[in-house]
N, C-alpha and C positions, 0 to 999 in steps of 0.2 A: 521692455525696460529701457529707459533712457540712461545713458552714461555721458558724463562730462569728460572731456579730454582737454587738458591744459598743459602748456610747457613754457619753459624759459620765462618764469615770472620775475626773476632777477630782482627780488625785493620790492617790486612795485606794489606796495601795500593797498593803495587806492584801487588799482585794477583787480587785485585779488579780491577785494571786498565786492567790487562791482560784479565780477564773475560769480562769486558765491551767491550773491543776491539773485542773479538771474537763474542760477541752477536751482535755488530754492523755489523760485516762482514757477519753474518748469517741472517741479516735483522730482528732480534728479537726486538719486540716493547713492550713486557710485561716481567717484572722480578718479580719473587716471591722470597722473602727473608725470610727464616725460622728462623730468629733470631740470636742473638749474633753478632750484628753489633759491639758492645762494646762501642766505644767512639763517641761522637757527631761529631768529626772532619772527620769521614768517609764520611759525607755528601759532603765534598769538592770534592770527587771523584764521588760518586753516582749521584750528581746533573747533571753530564754530560751525564747521560744515556738518550738517545733520545727515550723516551717511558714512560710507566706507571710502577710505582713500587708499589707492595703490600707487606708489611712486617708486622712482629710480633715481639714483644719483646722476647728476650731470657733470660735465667738465669744469663748471664754474662753482660747484658746491664746495666752499672752502673748508669749513670746520665740520667734517664728516662725523667726528665723534659726537659733538654736541647735536648735530642734526639728527643723528640716530637716537640720541638720548631723548630728544623732544618728540620726534615722530614715531619712535619705536619700529615695529615691524611694517609700518606703513611705507617706509622707504627702504629699499634694498639695492644691491648691486644689479647692474644690467647684464645680460638680457634676462628679464624676469618673465616667467611664463605662469599662467594661471587660467582658471576657467570661471566664467560668470554665466549663469543661466544656460549652461550647455555650449557656450561659445568659447573657443580656445583663443587665448589672447597672448601676444608677445609685446612686451613693453620695454623700450630702450631709449637712451638719449641720442647717442650718435647713431647714424644709419649704418647698421651692420648687417650685411648679407640680406637686405630686405627682399630683393627679388628671389633669392634662393629659398628663403623661409616661406614666401608666398607660394612659390612653385612646388614646395614640398607637400602642400595640401594639409599640413598639420595645424594650420591656424585660420580662424575666421576673421581675425582683426589683428593688424600689426600697427603699433603706435610708436612714433619716434618724435624727437624734437631737434635741437641743436642748429638747425638751418635757419630758424627765425622766419620761415616762409611757409604758407599753407600749401600742403600737398595732400590731395585726396584723390586716390585712384584705386582701381581694382585690377588685380592680376589673378586670373582664373576666378575662383570664388572667394578670394581673400581681399578684404578692404584694408587699404593702407591709409593711415592718417598721420600727418604732421599738422597740429593745430596752429602753427605759426607762433609768434611771440606774444605772450599775454602782456609783457612789459611795454611793448611798443618802442623800446629804446633804440633799436637798430634801424628799423625801416619806417617807424612812425605809424604803423598799423597794428593795434593791439587786438588780438583775436584768440578765440578758443572755439571748440567744436562740441556739438552734442550729437551723439550717435544713438539711434534706436537699434538695440541689439536684436530685436526680432527680425527686422528686414535689412539691417545694415545701411539704412538711409542716414545721411549726415547733413548737418546744418552748421554753417560757419556763423559765429556770433562775433560782431564787432563790439569792442569796449569803448 
């Protein structure tokens, strides 16, 4: 199963649309958002994703009450843990105890955002992914990542 991983969209509606189009073309049915949606109006685009969304709040998500109203259980506080197809996943915005979580052996995939730079590495058997910034505002490189949960191979996608 392919999983899309995105973070730091920061209201860049055009890039969100581009990412969702690519995810649809690739047949991706699960999207992990590592925070900083920013405004509740981003739901107008994300609601068209034909699949399941797992998200966490980021440090720039302003109106958390309205974000929660729009996204419902799709967006939660960090660190969020869950399982997809037998793979244990930790999802967060700020990098919190990443190495410790990986060394625990409790997770197959750890996803974080906040730093606006791509970070893909493995500690023991745990894949760690920061998909970079989908907005492209800070470093001028808009990216997200697709991970194959079966073999934990990842692919960086430029927007």
